[in-house]
C-alpha positions, 0 to 999 in steps of 0.5 A: 305360091302355086300357079293356080294360087297366084291366079287367085291372087290376081283375081283378088286384085282385078277390078280394084281402084288400085293394085297397091298403096297410093292415092290421086292426091299423093300422085299429084303431090309427087308430080307437082314437086318435079313438074318444074323440071319437065318440059310443057308436054312431057313424054311419060312412061308409067311402069307397072301401071296396073289398072291405071290409077296413077296413069289416069291421075297423070293424064289429068295433071299434064298435057303430055303423052303417057305409055302405061306398061304392065306385064299382066294383060288383065290390068292393061285391059282395065286401063284400055277401058278407062282410056276409051271412056275418057277419050284419051286415046290420042295421049295415053297408050298401053303395052303388055311387057315385062319391066325387066325387058322393055324394048323401047327406044333409048332416051325416049322419056322425060319422066318415068313413073312407077308406083309400087312396081320396081320391087318386082325386079329390085329397086336398084336394078330397076333404076339401072334398067330404066335409066337409059330410057330417060333423055337428058336430065330426065326425072324418075318417081317411084314408090318403094317400101322402106323402114321408118324406124331404126332396125333395133326398134322394129318388132321381130314379126315385122322384120320376119314378114319383110325378110319373107316377102321383100328382103331388099327393104331398106331405110330411106337413106340406103335407098337414095344411096342405091339411087346414086349408085345407079346414076341418079341425083335425089330430089326429095321424098315423102311417105304415103299417109295411112289413108293411102294404105286403107284405100288399097287394103279395104277394097282388096279385102272385101273383093277377096272375101267375095272371091272366096265365097264363090270358091268355098274350100278351094285350097289354092284360093285359101293359100292366096288369101293367107298371104294377103291376110298376113299383109293386111295385119302388117299394114294395119298394125305396123305402119310406124315401122315401115311405109311406102315412100315416094322417091323422086330423083333425076338422071345424073 
């Protein structure tokens, strides 16, 4: 994808409730599972926070502090507006930074959260990169695409889609083995429901079509849209083959 096409890709996602599959309900479900392992007011790092949907959900679930980090300033600007609107500036802060090179103090966080973002640097590498930021037996919660059926039961077109877009996709067991190798103890997991995909895909498709209408015939916009449409088709027709899984683990 060209740089200009990628800018259209970002524009498609700008201003949406979420930049990836998920929901307030799933965020809350994951948090409640690991909440007993946290101090009363945990220090939380939300990596790849996007426009801040998970960040805002976490702010409503705990009295702890939250640092939302994303590499794209346009999304951090969205989150900052939400923080100001809700008067959360005393507990929620932001940082524009790349997850691969976070210049944060070691052992600063009780909980690291990352919905749909670790794939940008690789799941296992992301776990290794973030582990030093956890203090003591800190907890990490992340969503990651995973196979839900044996590979010989997955249609060729689905396997090809992931080979083209994220060849690191693996089964839940394989992902947890990667977590063990990276220095974590698995705590549990659950698969995001279909509604979490619809909450992401449907608004994205509507906004994408609005942007395309403003740039008729633009080849860069169409390039970005083709990539999105292929994802939409996969998400709507093949969720029995793969899904986003909430992985919960503790620093060993």
